[in-house]
Structures are given as structure tokens and as C-alpha cells.
C-alpha positions as CSV (number, residue, x, y, z in Angstrom):
1,M,-5.5,57.8,26.4
2,E,-9.1,56.7,27.1
3,L,-11.2,56.2,30.2
4,I,-13.5,53.2,30.6
5,E,-16.1,52.2,33.1
6,R,-14.6,49.0,34.5
7,E,-18.0,47.5,35.7
8,A,-19.7,48.2,32.4
9,L,-16.8,46.5,30.5
10,L,-17.0,43.4,32.8
11,A,-20.8,43.2,32.3
12,K,-20.2,43.4,28.5
13,I,-17.6,40.6,28.6
14,Q,-20.0,38.5,30.7
15,R,-22.8,39.0,28.2
16,Y,-20.5,38.1,25.3
17,V,-19.2,35.0,27.0
18,D,-22.7,33.9,27.9
19,G,-24.0,34.5,24.3
20,T,-21.0,32.9,22.6
21,F,-21.1,29.7,24.7
22,N,-24.9,29.5,24.7
23,G,-25.5,29.9,28.4
24,M,-22.7,27.5,29.4
25,C,-21.3,30.2,31.6
26,S,-23.4,29.8,34.7
27,G,-20.6,31.0,36.9
28,E,-21.4,28.2,39.3
29,L,-19.0,25.5,40.5
30,R,-19.8,22.1,39.1
31,I,-18.9,19.2,41.4
32,E,-18.5,15.7,40.1
33,Y,-18.8,12.8,42.5
34,G,-17.3,9.3,42.3
35,P,-17.3,6.3,44.5
36,G,-14.8,7.8,46.9
37,G,-16.4,11.3,47.0
38,V,-15.6,14.4,45.1
39,V,-13.7,13.5,41.9
40,A,-13.4,17.0,40.4
41,A,-14.7,20.5,41.1
42,K,-14.6,22.7,38.0
43,T,-16.4,25.5,36.3
44,S,-17.4,25.8,32.7
45,V,-14.8,26.8,30.0
46,A,-16.8,30.0,29.5
47,H,-16.6,30.8,33.2
48,D,-12.9,30.3,33.1
49,I,-12.6,32.6,30.1
50,F,-14.6,35.3,31.9
51,C,-12.4,34.9,35.0
52,V,-9.3,35.5,33.0
53,C,-10.8,38.6,31.3
54,K,-12.1,39.9,34.6
55,S,-8.6,39.5,36.1
56,L,-7.0,41.4,33.2
57,V,-9.6,44.3,33.5
58,E,-9.2,44.5,37.3
59,K,-5.4,44.7,37.0
60,A,-5.4,47.2,34.2
61,P,-3.7,50.5,35.1
62,T,-6.0,53.3,36.2
63,I,-5.6,57.1,36.0
64,D,-6.9,60.0,38.1
65,P,-9.7,61.6,36.0
66,V,-8.8,65.0,37.5
67,K,-5.2,64.7,36.2
68,A,-6.5,63.3,32.9
69,A,-8.4,66.5,32.4
70,G,-5.3,68.6,33.1
71,G,-6.1,69.5,36.7
72,C,-4.5,68.7,40.1
73,R,-5.8,67.8,43.5
74,C,-5.8,70.4,46.3
75,G,-2.9,68.6,48.1
76,E,-0.7,69.2,45.0
77,C,-1.9,72.7,44.3
78,K,0.2,75.8,44.8
79,H,-2.8,77.6,46.3
80,Y,-3.3,75.0,49.1
81,A,-2.2,75.9,52.6
82,P,-3.8,73.6,55.1
83,G,-4.1,74.7,58.7
84,T,-4.2,78.4,57.8
85,E,-7.1,80.9,58.0
86,M,-7.5,80.7,54.3
87,P,-6.6,77.1,53.2
88,C,-7.0,78.0,49.5
89,A,-5.3,81.1,48.4
90,S,-7.1,81.2,45.1
91,M,-10.0,83.7,45.1
92,D,-12.0,81.3,43.0
93,G,-11.0,78.1,44.8
94,L,-12.8,76.0,47.4
95,V,-13.9,77.4,50.7
96,E,-13.0,74.3,52.6
97,P,-10.4,72.3,50.5
98,D,-9.0,69.0,51.5
99,E,-6.0,66.9,50.2
100,D,-8.2,65.0,47.7
101,G,-10.4,67.9,46.7
102,F,-10.1,69.7,43.4
103,C,-11.5,72.7,41.5
104,S,-11.1,74.1,38.0
105,Y,-8.7,76.8,39.2
106,G,-6.0,74.4,40.7
107,E,-2.4,74.9,39.6
108,P,0.3,72.3,40.4
109,R,3.1,73.4,42.7
110,E,6.5,73.8,40.9
111,A,8.8,70.9,41.5
112,Q,11.3,71.8,44.2
113,D,15.0,71.3,43.7
114,D,16.5,69.3,46.6
115,G,20.0,70.1,45.7
């Protein structure tokens, strides 16, 4: 498993497409006119390639970096007790935790058996 910076990857793809197609990828719409008005509205081939790559990158699955590092969010932690005087029972935990917070001392709750 690896983490990537989505925007940096998209910028790199854009630079590659621009360089490979010698600046043909303006990203702007080209409109062609004929006697009856607009005949075709299209973008460059390079722009189309970039749009496909961008779509693939944007739809790629993401992961929670906290979970990737082996941690858990406060809302999933066995020490989290919202609405109590001490919402984090860990002596080393956060003073004011919230559902999406995390610390390096978090431990996931055990899965509860429903049956």
C-alpha cells in the first residue's frame, strides 16, 4: 500500500501531456464555425487524454492515513466516551477529543458480537 498526493500526480500528468504533445493541450475548448453556425466544439487530443487520466485519479480509492499508520479515530477508540466528564479515558489521550480526532495512544474497540 502506498499513499500519493492526488493534486501533485494530476499536475505531473498535465506536465507530461503538455510536453508530449508540444503544447497542444491548452485545456481550452476549440469551436469550429460553419455557414450554419457552430459545426463542432472539441478539445485537443492531449486535453482528452488528460481528462481521462484525471477521472481515473479522482475515482481511485482512498485510505485514511490514520488507519494506514495503524491507528484509529477517537470515535472508534475504546477510550472514547463522549458526553462524560472525561471523554477520553486514556491518561495520555486528548483533553477534548471528537469523533474524527486521533492520538498516538488510540486503541480500536473490540468488535461486539450481536448474537
